[in-house]
C-alpha positions, 0 to 999 in steps of 0.5 A: 105714199105707201110709207106714209100710210104705214106710219099712220097705221103704226101710230094708230095701232101703238096709241091703242095698245098703250093707252087708256080710253081717257087718253084718246081724243074724240076721233080716236075714241070713235075709232075704237067704239067697241072699247071706248065711248065719248062722254058728251058731258065731260068731253072725255073718252071713257071705258065702256061698261058692260054686262047686265043682270044681278050678280049671284054671290056665293055662300061666304062673306068676304073681306078685302085687304089693300097695301094700307093693310100691310099687303106687299107693295109692287112697282109692277102693277098699280094698286091691289084689292085682295078679296078673301072669303071668311069661314070657307074651307081652307086652304084657299086657291087664288085667281088674279084679275086685271081690267083692260085699263084703269085701276084695281077697281075695274074687275072688283065685281069678279073679285067679290064673286069669286071670294063669295065662292071660297076663293082669294081673288086679287084685282090689280090696277094698270099703269098709265103710260104717263106715270111710268118711265118714258122709255117703257110702255104698258103692253100685253107682256107688262100686264102678264108680268103684273099678274105673275107679280101679284101672285107673289103678293098673295104668297107673301100673305101666307107668311105675314104674321098679322095677315088674316090669310096666314097659313091658309093659302094654297101656294101651288094653285093660281089662275089668272084672268083679264078683260080685253087687252089684259085678257091678252095679258093673262094669255101671255102670262100662261106662256111665261109660267107653266105652273099656272093652273088655268086662265079665264080670258074675258073677251081677250085681245092678244098680241106679241112683240115679235120683230122677226115675224110681225110686220112693221105696220103693226109696230111689230105686234101680232098674234101667230100660232106659235105664240100660244103653244102652251099646255095650260087650260084656258077658258075664252069668252067672246060676244057674238057681235064683238068684232062689229065695233072693234074691227073696221075696214080701216083697221083690219090689222086688229082682226086676228087678235081676238078670242076665236083666233086665240082658241084656234091657235092654242093646241088641240091637246090643251084643255080649252073652251070657247064661250060666245055669248049670243047677241052680245058685244065686247062687254059680254063677260065684264061682269059675273052674271048668268051663264058666264058666271056659272061657267067660270065658277065651274071652270075654277072649281074643276081646275083649281079645286080639282072638283071632278064633278064639275067636268060634266057641266063644263062639256055641256053647251051653256045657255044663251051661246051663239057658239061653244067649242071645247076640247075638254073630255071627262074621264076619270077611270085612272083614279080607280088605280088606288094603289098606284101599281099601274093597273086596275084590278081586285087589289084596288077594290081591297084597298078601298074596302080596308081604308073605309073599314079602318076609317083612316082618311087616306081615300077621301078623294075617291068619292066616285059618285060625288055624294060627299061620302066615301062608302060602300056605294063607291065600292059598288062603282069599282065593283061594276067597273071590274065586272065590265072589264 
């Protein structure tokens, strides 16, 4: 009797891990009501849409490229929409996105949002398991590999002569993002590639295939603290009521894979934020609207563009949250060491003074008061710091 129950759990768990909602029958669709809903008109199970409100785009117009425009074709993901800004400051930093299931249009709203704020944003599609080799499944690691491969596609544009992005891409600054199961894929990606600058995880569920530490009841998938031992900054979104439709008494195995567990498993020495939207469910971050959009943009500006002015915003509790936790601290005093001699003293003051007088442009990143100018007011800030030592 016990073995029969275990087999049933494995089958149910595996079906969800490797299926789109459209693959599920009515009973399975109802089982995963937090992710899927039954369409009575079409008699099909469909992905749940979420969000609400208007998307507030940034100051830049944007365009997009597809494989038909000459971007790299990949066998590791199913199609791509590469959005890019027009007339924004270069070089462009990049975020790669993937929806929980379905094609490259799933997170198009997020891609357009980021592009309008000066980023390259490439949204990629999932593979339906029926379109791949029958010996392979589309799981969290597959999604991670897809995200990392899409970075190669963006880098290819840096050197493609006919690309509108030729020569204007920052090939050292990339972030990954995914929704739900693909949020888990994005979290997996940062454990595979330490060069990633950050990850934005939209209501993520994560599990690792680990036959040594995970039980047979979950097909050897689970999430343990050691799986998320990484140093890459992560922003994790969740909804206050998220687990209500996702975890039931008959499916408690899924409980320990969601956002807050992931946040707790990431080391305290890693920059991380947990943003739980009040009154929202699993769809709380599917669209870039309201505080979710504002916080995500500030997060990218800080970790991809190095805009220190965003840090103070990021450590403040956002509006409309039921819970907010962060390890992020804002301290930029080491930047006063302008001559890189390991100490902050009058020599650094003189270095900044001479550079301002000469207008040599070597200290453009020393805008300590964030007024977009490096001038006497920045000298006064160093002077005050030295006086108070």
